C-alpha positions as CSV (number, residue, x, y, z in Angstrom):
1,X,3.9,2.1,-23.9
2,X,6.2,1.8,-20.5
3,X,6.4,-1.3,-18.8
4,X,7.3,-1.7,-15.1
5,X,10.0,-3.6,-14.0
6,X,7.8,-6.4,-13.2
7,X,6.3,-6.7,-16.5
8,X,3.0,-4.8,-15.8
9,X,2.2,-2.1,-18.4
10,X,2.3,1.5,-16.9
11,X,-0.6,3.8,-17.5
12,X,-0.4,7.8,-18.3
13,X,-2.3,9.8,-15.9
14,X,-2.5,13.7,-15.9
15,X,-2.2,15.9,-12.7
16,X,-5.1,17.2,-11.1
17,X,-5.8,20.8,-11.1
18,X,-5.5,21.0,-7.4
19,X,-2.8,23.9,-6.7
20,X,-1.0,21.9,-3.9
21,X,-1.8,18.1,-4.7
22,X,-1.7,18.4,-8.3
23,X,2.1,18.6,-8.8
24,X,3.8,15.4,-9.2
25,X,7.5,15.4,-8.8
26,X,9.9,12.1,-9.2
27,X,10.4,12.2,-5.2
28,X,6.5,11.0,-5.3
29,X,7.3,7.7,-6.9
30,X,5.8,4.9,-4.6
31,X,3.1,7.2,-3.6
32,X,-0.7,6.2,-3.9
33,X,-2.4,8.4,-6.2
34,X,-6.3,8.9,-6.5
35,X,-8.9,10.1,-8.8
36,X,-10.2,13.4,-8.8
37,X,-12.4,14.7,-12.0
38,X,-11.0,12.4,-14.3
39,X,-7.5,12.9,-13.1
40,X,-4.5,12.1,-10.7
41,X,-4.3,13.7,-6.8
42,X,-2.0,12.9,-4.3
43,X,-4.7,11.7,-1.4
44,X,-5.6,14.6,1.3
45,X,-7.0,13.8,5.2
46,X,-9.6,16.3,3.8
47,X,-10.9,14.6,1.0
48,X,-14.7,13.5,1.3
49,X,-16.3,10.3,0.7
50,X,-14.6,6.8,-0.5
51,X,-11.0,7.5,-1.7
52,X,-10.7,5.9,-5.4
53,X,-7.1,4.9,-5.9
54,X,-5.6,4.8,-9.1
55,X,-2.1,2.9,-8.1
56,X,1.2,4.1,-7.3
57,X,3.1,6.6,-8.9
58,X,5.8,4.2,-11.3
59,X,7.4,7.2,-13.3
60,X,7.6,10.7,-13.5
61,X,9.5,11.8,-16.7
62,X,9.2,15.4,-16.2
63,X,7.8,17.0,-13.1
64,X,3.8,18.0,-13.3
65,X,2.2,21.0,-12.6
66,X,-1.6,21.3,-11.2
67,X,-3.8,21.0,-14.2
68,X,-1.1,20.2,-16.7
69,X,-1.1,18.2,-19.9
70,X,2.3,16.2,-18.9
71,X,1.3,12.9,-18.1
72,X,3.2,11.0,-15.3
73,X,2.9,7.3,-15.0
74,X,1.3,5.0,-12.4
75,X,1.1,1.1,-11.7
76,X,-2.1,-0.1,-10.9
77,X,-2.8,-1.9,-7.3
78,X,-5.2,-4.9,-8.0
79,X,-5.2,-7.2,-5.0
80,X,-1.6,-6.9,-4.1
81,X,-0.2,-6.6,-1.2
82,X,1.2,-2.7,-0.7
83,X,3.4,-1.6,1.8
84,X,2.7,1.8,3.2
85,X,4.5,4.0,5.9
86,X,2.0,4.9,8.7
87,X,1.5,8.2,10.8
88,X,1.3,8.6,14.7
89,X,0.6,12.2,14.1
90,X,-3.5,11.4,14.9
91,X,-2.8,8.6,17.0
92,X,0.1,7.3,19.1
93,X,-1.6,3.5,18.6
94,X,0.9,1.4,17.2
95,X,-0.3,-2.2,14.8
96,X,-0.8,-5.1,17.0
97,X,-1.2,-8.6,15.8
98,X,-5.0,-7.9,16.9
99,X,-5.2,-5.6,13.9
100,X,-4.5,-7.9,11.2
101,X,-7.5,-8.4,9.1
102,X,-9.2,-4.7,9.9
103,X,-9.0,-2.0,7.7
104,X,-6.9,1.3,8.0
105,X,-7.3,4.9,6.1
106,X,-5.7,8.1,5.9
107,X,-5.5,10.2,9.8
108,X,-8.2,12.1,10.4
109,X,-6.4,14.4,11.8
110,X,-6.4,17.8,9.6
111,X,-3.1,17.9,7.1
112,X,-2.2,14.3,7.5
113,X,-2.1,12.6,4.5
114,X,-0.3,9.3,6.0
115,X,-2.1,6.1,7.1
116,X,-2.9,6.2,10.4
117,X,-3.9,4.1,12.9
118,X,-6.6,6.6,14.5
119,X,-8.6,5.5,11.3
120,X,-8.8,1.7,12.2
121,X,-12.3,0.2,11.2
122,X,-13.8,-3.0,9.7
123,X,-15.7,-0.9,7.1
124,X,-13.6,-1.1,3.7
125,X,-16.0,2.0,2.8
126,X,-14.3,3.9,5.8
127,X,-10.9,2.6,5.4
128,X,-8.9,1.2,2.4
129,X,-6.2,-1.1,3.4
130,X,-6.8,-4.5,4.9
131,X,-4.0,-5.1,7.3
132,X,-1.9,-8.3,6.4
133,X,1.2,-7.1,8.6
134,X,2.9,-4.6,9.7
135,X,6.9,-3.1,11.0
136,X,7.0,-0.8,14.0
137,X,10.7,-0.5,13.6
138,X,10.1,1.1,10.2
139,X,6.6,2.1,10.6
140,X,5.7,0.3,7.7
141,X,2.0,-1.6,7.4
142,X,1.3,-4.1,4.6
143,X,-2.2,-4.8,3.5
144,X,-4.3,-5.4,0.2
145,X,-6.5,-2.5,-1.1
146,X,-10.4,-2.8,-1.2
147,X,-11.5,-3.2,-4.8
148,X,-14.1,-0.9,-3.2
149,X,-11.6,1.9,-2.9
150,X,-10.1,1.4,-6.3
151,X,-10.7,3.4,-9.5
152,X,-9.2,1.0,-12.3
């Protein structure tokens, strides 16, 4: 069993069969992955329905290919504050203090798979990250993932 630096056990998952989003590399450490047909996939703005997140990529011993049987490891995210980079590709709106407590999700602009302020909503079913803080100079947003959007 692998143990994360904070003492939490890491969970082995297999990559999705998606030709693009199922390739998991060491450069993906820290990125969110969601469940897709029992496997892990990098999120995409073209996904339909509610995103069901497994956790964050914590360790990639060997780069995986789509649909392979080589696992990588994730750290589950349960009620902890996460830091994500937000995109201004879908909207030039920046987070503001009036946005704290609202939810954001993945940009609705085609091909953008970053958190985008164009998805700001009060509904956790539409967007998954409840804004707790932000740092516009580094384009970072901090928040808690709503349990509706967690697969584990």
